[in-house]
N, CA, C and O atoms as a CHARMM CRD file, in Angstrom:
* protein
*
  276
    1    1 MET  N     38.49500 -39.44700  84.36700 PROA 1      0.00000
    2    1 MET  CA    37.11500 -39.58700  84.82000 PROA 1      0.00000
    3    1 MET  C     37.11200 -39.69500  86.34300 PROA 1      0.00000
    4    1 MET  O     37.90100 -40.44600  86.91600 PROA 1      0.00000
    5    2 SER  N     36.24700 -38.96400  86.98200 PROA 2      0.00000
    6    2 SER  CA    36.12200 -39.04300  88.43200 PROA 2      0.00000
    7    2 SER  C     35.37000 -40.30900  88.81400 PROA 2      0.00000
    8    2 SER  O     34.82200 -41.00300  87.95800 PROA 2      0.00000
    9    3 ASP  N     35.35100 -40.60000  90.10800 PROA 3      0.00000
   10    3 ASP  CA    34.61700 -41.77500  90.58700 PROA 3      0.00000
   11    3 ASP  C     33.12700 -41.50400  90.45300 PROA 3      0.00000
   12    3 ASP  O     32.56200 -40.70000  91.19400 PROA 3      0.00000
   13    4 SER  N     32.49900 -42.17800  89.50500 PROA 4      0.00000
   14    4 SER  CA    31.07400 -41.97800  89.23600 PROA 4      0.00000
   15    4 SER  C     30.41100 -43.31900  88.99400 PROA 4      0.00000
   16    4 SER  O     31.07400 -44.32200  88.72900 PROA 4      0.00000
   17    5 VAL  N     29.11800 -43.31900  89.08900 PROA 5      0.00000
   18    5 VAL  CA    28.31900 -44.51000  88.78900 PROA 5      0.00000
   19    5 VAL  C     27.31400 -44.11900  87.72000 PROA 5      0.00000
   20    5 VAL  O     26.71600 -43.04400  87.78000 PROA 5      0.00000
   21    6 TYR  N     27.13100 -44.99400  86.74600 PROA 6      0.00000
   22    6 TYR  CA    26.21100 -44.73200  85.65800 PROA 6      0.00000
   23    6 TYR  C     25.16500 -45.81600  85.58000 PROA 6      0.00000
   24    6 TYR  O     25.46100 -46.98500  85.82600 PROA 6      0.00000
   25    7 LYS  N     23.96900 -45.45400  85.24800 PROA 7      0.00000
   26    7 LYS  CA    22.84800 -46.36300  85.06400 PROA 7      0.00000
   27    7 LYS  C     22.63000 -46.53400  83.56900 PROA 7      0.00000
   28    7 LYS  O     22.76500 -45.57400  82.81000 PROA 7      0.00000
   29    8 VAL  N     22.29500 -47.74700  83.13700 PROA 8      0.00000
   30    8 VAL  CA    22.01200 -48.01800  81.72800 PROA 8      0.00000
   31    8 VAL  C     20.56700 -48.49500  81.61000 PROA 8      0.00000
   32    8 VAL  O     20.13900 -49.40900  82.31600 PROA 8      0.00000
   33    9 ILE  N     19.82600 -47.85700  80.70200 PROA 9      0.00000
   34    9 ILE  CA    18.45700 -48.28500  80.42600 PROA 9      0.00000
   35    9 ILE  C     18.35700 -48.60500  78.93500 PROA 9      0.00000
   36    9 ILE  O     19.19000 -48.17600  78.13600 PROA 9      0.00000
   37   10 GLU  N     17.34000 -49.35500  78.58400 PROA 10     0.00000
   38   10 GLU  CA    17.13300 -49.69900  77.18600 PROA 10     0.00000
   39   10 GLU  C     15.77000 -49.18200  76.74400 PROA 10     0.00000
   40   10 GLU  O     14.75600 -49.43000  77.39600 PROA 10     0.00000
   41   11 LEU  N     15.76100 -48.46200  75.62600 PROA 11     0.00000
   42   11 LEU  CA    14.53600 -47.90000  75.07700 PROA 11     0.00000
   43   11 LEU  C     14.40200 -48.32100  73.62500 PROA 11     0.00000
   44   11 LEU  O     15.39000 -48.64900  72.96800 PROA 11     0.00000
   45   12 ILE  N     13.18100 -48.30900  73.13200 PROA 12     0.00000
   46   12 ILE  CA    12.93600 -48.56400  71.71800 PROA 12     0.00000
   47   12 ILE  C     12.22300 -47.35100  71.14900 PROA 12     0.00000
   48   12 ILE  O     11.11600 -47.00700  71.56400 PROA 12     0.00000
   49   13 GLY  N     12.88200 -46.70600  70.18800 PROA 13     0.00000
   50   13 GLY  CA    12.29000 -45.57000  69.50200 PROA 13     0.00000
   51   13 GLY  C     11.71000 -46.01900  68.17400 PROA 13     0.00000
   52   13 GLY  O     12.17300 -46.99900  67.59000 PROA 13     0.00000
   53   14 THR  N     10.70100 -45.30800  67.69600 PROA 14     0.00000
   54   14 THR  CA    10.08800 -45.64500  66.41700 PROA 14     0.00000
   55   14 THR  C     10.03600 -44.41900  65.51400 PROA 14     0.00000
   56   14 THR  O     10.05400 -43.27900  65.98000 PROA 14     0.00000
   57   15 SER  N      9.97200 -44.68300  64.20500 PROA 15     0.00000
   58   15 SER  CA     9.86900 -43.61100  63.22300 PROA 15     0.00000
   59   15 SER  C      9.32800 -44.19100  61.92600 PROA 15     0.00000
   60   15 SER  O      9.60200 -45.34300  61.59100 PROA 15     0.00000
   61   16 THR  N      8.56900 -43.40100  61.21000 PROA 16     0.00000
   62   16 THR  CA     8.10700 -43.81800  59.88700 PROA 16     0.00000
   63   16 THR  C      9.14400 -43.48800  58.81900 PROA 16     0.00000
   64   16 THR  O      8.97800 -43.87200  57.66100 PROA 16     0.00000
   65   17 LYS  N     10.22700 -42.77100  59.19500 PROA 17     0.00000
   66   17 LYS  CA    11.22200 -42.31800  58.22800 PROA 17     0.00000
   67   17 LYS  C     12.47400 -43.19400  58.15600 PROA 17     0.00000
   68   17 LYS  O     12.87200 -43.61400  57.07000 PROA 17     0.00000
   69   18 SER  N     13.11000 -43.47700  59.33100 PROA 18     0.00000
   70   18 SER  CA    14.38800 -44.18900  59.31000 PROA 18     0.00000
   71   18 SER  C     14.76300 -44.70600  60.69800 PROA 18     0.00000
   72   18 SER  O     14.16800 -44.33400  61.70900 PROA 18     0.00000
   73   19 TRP  N     15.77700 -45.58200  60.70500 PROA 19     0.00000
   74   19 TRP  CA    16.30900 -46.06300  61.98000 PROA 19     0.00000
   75   19 TRP  C     16.96600 -44.92800  62.75200 PROA 19     0.00000
   76   19 TRP  O     16.87300 -44.87300  63.97800 PROA 19     0.00000
   77   20 GLU  N     17.63100 -44.02000  62.03900 PROA 20     0.00000
   78   20 GLU  CA    18.28000 -42.88900  62.69300 PROA 20     0.00000
   79   20 GLU  C     17.25700 -42.00700  63.40300 PROA 20     0.00000
   80   20 GLU  O     17.47700 -41.58900  64.54000 PROA 20     0.00000
   81   21 ASP  N     16.15300 -41.73000  62.74100 PROA 21     0.00000
   82   21 ASP  CA    15.09100 -40.93700  63.37500 PROA 21     0.00000
   83   21 ASP  C     14.49500 -41.67800  64.56800 PROA 21     0.00000
   84   21 ASP  O     14.15500 -41.06100  65.57800 PROA 21     0.00000
   85   22 ALA  N     14.37100 -42.98800  64.45500 PROA 22     0.00000
   86   22 ALA  CA    13.84100 -43.77900  65.57200 PROA 22     0.00000
   87   22 ALA  C     14.75000 -43.66300  66.78700 PROA 22     0.00000
   88   22 ALA  O     14.27000 -43.48800  67.90700 PROA 22     0.00000
   89   23 ALA  N     16.07200 -43.75900  66.57300 PROA 23     0.00000
   90   23 ALA  CA    17.02600 -43.60500  67.67700 PROA 23     0.00000
   91   23 ALA  C     16.94100 -42.20000  68.26000 PROA 23     0.00000
   92   23 ALA  O     16.92200 -42.03200  69.47900 PROA 23     0.00000
   93   24 ALA  N     16.89100 -41.20100  67.39900 PROA 24     0.00000
   94   24 ALA  CA    16.80100 -39.81100  67.85500 PROA 24     0.00000
   95   24 ALA  C     15.52400 -39.58000  68.65800 PROA 24     0.00000
   96   24 ALA  O     15.54500 -38.84600  69.64600 PROA 24     0.00000
   97   25 ASN  N     14.42300 -40.18800  68.25400 PROA 25     0.00000
   98   25 ASN  CA    13.16600 -40.03900  68.99200 PROA 25     0.00000
   99   25 ASN  C     13.28700 -40.61400  70.39700 PROA 25     0.00000
  100   25 ASN  O     12.78900 -40.01700  71.35200 PROA 25     0.00000
  101   26 ALA  N     13.94100 -41.76100  70.53600 PROA 26     0.00000
  102   26 ALA  CA    14.13000 -42.36800  71.86400 PROA 26     0.00000
  103   26 ALA  C     14.98200 -41.46500  72.74700 PROA 26     0.00000
  104   26 ALA  O     14.66000 -41.25300  73.91600 PROA 26     0.00000
  105   27 ILE  N     16.06900 -40.93300  72.19200 PROA 27     0.00000
  106   27 ILE  CA    16.97200 -40.08000  72.96200 PROA 27     0.00000
  107   27 ILE  C     16.29500 -38.76800  73.33700 PROA 27     0.00000
  108   27 ILE  O     16.42100 -38.31000  74.47200 PROA 27     0.00000
  109   28 THR  N     15.58400 -38.16400  72.40100 PROA 28     0.00000
  110   28 THR  CA    14.89000 -36.90300  72.67200 PROA 28     0.00000
  111   28 THR  C     13.86300 -37.07200  73.78300 PROA 28     0.00000
  112   28 THR  O     13.77700 -36.23800  74.68500 PROA 28     0.00000
  113   29 LYS  N     13.09100 -38.14100  73.71900 PROA 29     0.00000
  114   29 LYS  CA    12.07800 -38.39400  74.74600 PROA 29     0.00000
  115   29 LYS  C     12.73200 -38.63000  76.10900 PROA 29     0.00000
  116   29 LYS  O     12.26900 -38.10000  77.11900 PROA 29     0.00000
  117   30 ALA  N     13.80100 -39.42000  76.14100 PROA 30     0.00000
  118   30 ALA  CA    14.49300 -39.70700  77.40000 PROA 30     0.00000
  119   30 ALA  C     15.08300 -38.44400  78.01000 PROA 30     0.00000
  120   30 ALA  O     15.07600 -38.28000  79.23000 PROA 30     0.00000
  121   31 SER  N     15.59500 -37.55100  77.16800 PROA 31     0.00000
  122   31 SER  CA    16.24000 -36.33700  77.67800 PROA 31     0.00000
  123   31 SER  C     15.26600 -35.39300  78.37400 PROA 31     0.00000
  124   31 SER  O     15.68600 -34.48100  79.08600 PROA 31     0.00000
  125   32 LYS  N     13.97400 -35.60600  78.17300 PROA 32     0.00000
  126   32 LYS  CA    12.97100 -34.76400  78.83500 PROA 32     0.00000
  127   32 LYS  C     12.77900 -35.13600  80.30100 PROA 32     0.00000
  128   32 LYS  O     12.30300 -34.31700  81.08700 PROA 32     0.00000
  129   33 SER  N     13.14800 -36.37300  80.68200 PROA 33     0.00000
  130   33 SER  CA    12.95800 -36.78600  82.07100 PROA 33     0.00000
  131   33 SER  C     14.23800 -37.27100  82.74600 PROA 33     0.00000
  132   33 SER  O     14.25700 -37.45000  83.96400 PROA 33     0.00000
  133   34 LEU  N     15.31000 -37.48800  81.97900 PROA 34     0.00000
  134   34 LEU  CA    16.57600 -37.93100  82.55700 PROA 34     0.00000
  135   34 LEU  C     17.62100 -36.83800  82.38200 PROA 34     0.00000
  136   34 LEU  O     17.67100 -36.16000  81.35600 PROA 34     0.00000
  137   35 ARG  N     18.45200 -36.68300  83.40600 PROA 35     0.00000
  138   35 ARG  CA    19.51400 -35.68100  83.33200 PROA 35     0.00000
  139   35 ARG  C     20.85100 -36.35100  83.07900 PROA 35     0.00000
  140   35 ARG  O     21.05800 -37.51100  83.43700 PROA 35     0.00000
  141   36 ASP  N     21.73500 -35.62500  82.47200 PROA 36     0.00000
  142   36 ASP  CA    23.12400 -36.03500  82.30900 PROA 36     0.00000
  143   36 ASP  C     23.27900 -37.32500  81.48800 PROA 36     0.00000
  144   36 ASP  O     24.02600 -38.22800  81.86600 PROA 36     0.00000
  145   37 LEU  N     22.55900 -37.39200  80.36200 PROA 37     0.00000
  146   37 LEU  CA    22.73500 -38.53300  79.45700 PROA 37     0.00000
  147   37 LEU  C     24.16700 -38.52400  78.94500 PROA 37     0.00000
  148   37 LEU  O     24.70700 -37.46400  78.63100 PROA 37     0.00000
  149   38 ARG  N     24.78700 -39.70500  78.86000 PROA 38     0.00000
  150   38 ARG  CA    26.19500 -39.77500  78.50400 PROA 38     0.00000
  151   38 ARG  C     26.44900 -40.49300  77.18700 PROA 38     0.00000
  152   38 ARG  O     27.08200 -39.93600  76.28900 PROA 38     0.00000
  153   39 ILE  N     25.96400 -41.71900  77.06400 PROA 39     0.00000
  154   39 ILE  CA    26.28700 -42.57100  75.91500 PROA 39     0.00000
  155   39 ILE  C     24.99400 -43.19700  75.38400 PROA 39     0.00000
  156   39 ILE  O     24.12700 -43.60700  76.15700 PROA 39     0.00000
  157   40 ALA  N     24.88100 -43.26200  74.07400 PROA 40     0.00000
  158   40 ALA  CA    23.77900 -43.98100  73.42600 PROA 40     0.00000
  159   40 ALA  C     24.39100 -45.06000  72.54100 PROA 40     0.00000
  160   40 ALA  O     25.24300 -44.77400  71.70000 PROA 40     0.00000
  161   41 GLU  N     23.95500 -46.29200  72.73100 PROA 41     0.00000
  162   41 GLU  CA    24.46800 -47.41400  71.95300 PROA 41     0.00000
  163   41 GLU  C     23.29800 -48.12200  71.27800 PROA 41     0.00000
  164   41 GLU  O     22.37700 -48.58000  71.95400 PROA 41     0.00000
  165   42 VAL  N     23.32700 -48.21200  69.97000 PROA 42     0.00000
  166   42 VAL  CA    22.28500 -48.93900  69.24200 PROA 42     0.00000
  167   42 VAL  C     22.55700 -50.42600  69.39600 PROA 42     0.00000
  168   42 VAL  O     23.63600 -50.90500  69.04600 PROA 42     0.00000
  169   43 SER  N     21.58100 -51.15600  69.92000 PROA 43     0.00000
  170   43 SER  CA    21.77200 -52.59200  70.13000 PROA 43     0.00000
  171   43 SER  C     20.99800 -53.44400  69.12800 PROA 43     0.00000
  172   43 SER  O     21.31900 -54.61700  68.94000 PROA 43     0.00000
  173   44 ALA  N     19.98700 -52.87100  68.48600 PROA 44     0.00000
  174   44 ALA  CA    19.22300 -53.62600  67.48200 PROA 44     0.00000
  175   44 ALA  C     18.37600 -52.67100  66.66100 PROA 44     0.00000
  176   44 ALA  O     17.97600 -51.60400  67.12500 PROA 44     0.00000
  177   45 MET  N     18.11300 -53.08600  65.42800 PROA 45     0.00000
  178   45 MET  CA    17.22400 -52.33100  64.55500 PROA 45     0.00000
  179   45 MET  C     16.31600 -53.32900  63.85700 PROA 45     0.00000
  180   45 MET  O     16.75800 -54.40800  63.46000 PROA 45     0.00000
  181   46 ASP  N     15.05700 -52.97300  63.71000 PROA 46     0.00000
  182   46 ASP  CA    14.14800 -53.82000  62.94700 PROA 46     0.00000
  183   46 ASP  C     13.07800 -52.96000  62.28900 PROA 46     0.00000
  184   46 ASP  O     13.00000 -51.75100  62.50900 PROA 46     0.00000
  185   47 ILE  N     12.27100 -53.60400  61.49200 PROA 47     0.00000
  186   47 ILE  CA    11.22000 -52.90500  60.75000 PROA 47     0.00000
  187   47 ILE  C      9.89800 -53.60200  61.01400 PROA 47     0.00000
  188   47 ILE  O      9.81100 -54.82800  60.94800 PROA 47     0.00000
  189   48 HSD  N      8.88500 -52.83200  61.30800 PROA 48     0.00000
  190   48 HSD  CA     7.53400 -53.37200  61.48400 PROA 48     0.00000
  191   48 HSD  C      6.84300 -53.29800  60.12100 PROA 48     0.00000
  192   48 HSD  O      6.77000 -52.24000  59.49700 PROA 48     0.00000
  193   49 LEU  N      6.34800 -54.43400  59.68700 PROA 49     0.00000
  194   49 LEU  CA     5.69800 -54.50900  58.37500 PROA 49     0.00000
  195   49 LEU  C      4.19100 -54.65900  58.52300 PROA 49     0.00000
  196   49 LEU  O      3.70000 -55.22100  59.50200 PROA 49     0.00000
  197   50 LYS  N      3.47200 -54.14700  57.53700 PROA 50     0.00000
  198   50 LYS  CA     2.02000 -54.32600  57.47000 PROA 50     0.00000
  199   50 LYS  C      1.67000 -54.54200  56.00400 PROA 50     0.00000
  200   50 LYS  O      1.95500 -53.69900  55.15300 PROA 50     0.00000
  201   51 ASP  N      1.05500 -55.66900  55.72600 PROA 51     0.00000
  202   51 ASP  CA     0.67800 -56.02200  54.35700 PROA 51     0.00000
  203   51 ASP  C      1.87800 -55.98300  53.40500 PROA 51     0.00000
  204   51 ASP  O      1.75800 -55.56500  52.25300 PROA 51     0.00000
  205   52 GLY  N      3.04000 -56.42700  53.90900 PROA 52     0.00000
  206   52 GLY  CA     4.23800 -56.49100  53.08300 PROA 52     0.00000
  207   52 GLY  C      4.92800 -55.16400  52.83800 PROA 52     0.00000
  208   52 GLY  O      5.88700 -55.09800  52.06900 PROA 52     0.00000
  209   53 GLU  N      4.45600 -54.10500  53.48000 PROA 53     0.00000
  210   53 GLU  CA     5.04500 -52.77000  53.32400 PROA 53     0.00000
  211   53 GLU  C      5.61200 -52.30800  54.66700 PROA 53     0.00000
  212   53 GLU  O      5.15000 -52.72400  55.72900 PROA 53     0.00000
  213   54 ILE  N      6.62200 -51.44100  54.59500 PROA 54     0.00000
  214   54 ILE  CA     7.19800 -50.89100  55.82300 PROA 54     0.00000
  215   54 ILE  C      6.19100 -49.95200  56.47300 PROA 54     0.00000
  216   54 ILE  O      5.73500 -48.98100  55.87000 PROA 54     0.00000
  217   55 GLU  N      5.85300 -50.27100  57.73100 PROA 55     0.00000
  218   55 GLU  CA     4.95600 -49.38700  58.48400 PROA 55     0.00000
  219   55 GLU  C      5.77400 -48.40800  59.33000 PROA 55     0.00000
  220   55 GLU  O      5.49000 -47.21000  59.35000 PROA 55     0.00000
  221   56 PHE  N      6.80100 -48.92900  60.03500 PROA 56     0.00000
  222   56 PHE  CA     7.70500 -48.05400  60.77300 PROA 56     0.00000
  223   56 PHE  C      8.99800 -48.78500  61.12700 PROA 56     0.00000
  224   56 PHE  O      9.06400 -50.01400  61.13600 PROA 56     0.00000
  225   57 TYR  N     10.01700 -47.98700  61.41500 PROA 57     0.00000
  226   57 TYR  CA    11.33000 -48.47500  61.82300 PROA 57     0.00000
  227   57 TYR  C     11.41600 -48.44000  63.34300 PROA 57     0.00000
  228   57 TYR  O     10.87500 -47.54400  63.99000 PROA 57     0.00000
  229   58 ARG  N     12.11300 -49.44000  63.90700 PROA 58     0.00000
  230   58 ARG  CA    12.33700 -49.46700  65.35200 PROA 58     0.00000
  231   58 ARG  C     13.83400 -49.59000  65.62500 PROA 58     0.00000
  232   58 ARG  O     14.53000 -50.38500  64.99400 PROA 58     0.00000
  233   59 THR  N     14.31200 -48.79600  66.56800 PROA 59     0.00000
  234   59 THR  CA    15.70900 -48.86500  66.98000 PROA 59     0.00000
  235   59 THR  C     15.76800 -49.03000  68.49400 PROA 59     0.00000
  236   59 THR  O     15.21100 -48.22600  69.24200 PROA 59     0.00000
  237   60 LYS  N     16.45500 -50.09200  68.93600 PROA 60     0.00000
  238   60 LYS  CA    16.64600 -50.33500  70.35900 PROA 60     0.00000
  239   60 LYS  C     17.94900 -49.64500  70.76600 PROA 60     0.00000
  240   60 LYS  O     19.00500 -49.89400  70.18300 PROA 60     0.00000
  241   61 VAL  N     17.85900 -48.77900  71.77100 PROA 61     0.00000
  242   61 VAL  CA    18.98600 -47.95300  72.19200 PROA 61     0.00000
  243   61 VAL  C     19.25300 -48.16600  73.67600 PROA 61     0.00000
  244   61 VAL  O     18.33400 -48.12100  74.49400 PROA 61     0.00000
  245   62 LYS  N     20.51800 -48.39800  74.01800 PROA 62     0.00000
  246   62 LYS  CA    20.93700 -48.42400  75.41900 PROA 62     0.00000
  247   62 LYS  C     21.48500 -47.03800  75.74600 PROA 62     0.00000
  248   62 LYS  O     22.39500 -46.54500  75.07900 PROA 62     0.00000
  249   63 LEU  N     20.92100 -46.42000  76.77500 PROA 63     0.00000
  250   63 LEU  CA    21.33300 -45.07400  77.18800 PROA 63     0.00000
  251   63 LEU  C     21.94600 -45.12800  78.57600 PROA 63     0.00000
  252   63 LEU  O     21.42400 -45.79800  79.46700 PROA 63     0.00000
  253   64 SER  N     23.04800 -44.42600  78.75900 PROA 64     0.00000
  254   64 SER  CA    23.61700 -44.34600  80.09800 PROA 64     0.00000
  255   64 SER  C     23.52700 -42.89600  80.58600 PROA 64     0.00000
  256   64 SER  O     23.61900 -41.94100  79.81500 PROA 64     0.00000
  257   65 PHE  N     23.34200 -42.78300  81.89500 PROA 65     0.00000
  258   65 PHE  CA    23.30300 -41.46800  82.51900 PROA 65     0.00000
  259   65 PHE  C     23.89700 -41.57700  83.91200 PROA 65     0.00000
  260   65 PHE  O     23.90500 -42.64700  84.52200 PROA 65     0.00000
  261   66 LYS  N     24.38700 -40.46700  84.39400 PROA 66     0.00000
  262   66 LYS  CA    25.02900 -40.44200  85.68900 PROA 66     0.00000
  263   66 LYS  C     24.01400 -40.72400  86.77800 PROA 66     0.00000
  264   66 LYS  O     22.95900 -40.09400  86.83200 PROA 66     0.00000
  265   67 PHE  N     24.33500 -41.67600  87.64800 PROA 67     0.00000
  266   67 PHE  CA    23.45400 -42.08000  88.74600 PROA 67     0.00000
  267   67 PHE  C     23.75200 -41.19400  89.94600 PROA 67     0.00000
  268   67 PHE  O     24.89400 -41.09600  90.39600 PROA 67     0.00000
  269   68 GLU  N     22.71600 -40.55500  90.45100 PROA 68     0.00000
  270   68 GLU  CA    22.86700 -39.68100  91.62100 PROA 68     0.00000
  271   68 GLU  C     21.98700 -40.19100  92.73200 PROA 68     0.00000
  272   68 GLU  O     20.83000 -40.55000  92.51700 PROA 68     0.00000
  273   69 VAL  N     22.54100 -40.21900  93.90700 PROA 69     0.00000
  274   69 VAL  CA    21.80400 -40.69700  95.08200 PROA 69     0.00000
  275   69 VAL  C     21.20200 -39.53800  95.81400 PROA 69     0.00000
  276   69 VAL  O     20.54000 -39.72900  96.83400 PROA 69     0.00000
């Protein structure tokens, strides 16, 4: 690895289908405005409930990308 600096941000993606889709939604959205995404790390998953039923899944994702000055 060359001498590089990486920035880490945390996003929360949502999906009515699954935690995996929620993570993918966060990454897909981030890739539209960030370049050179490197690593995605799931840090938490939870479910939003409404009236005792699953309304949607949430996945908290830490994303790293190359920092350019």
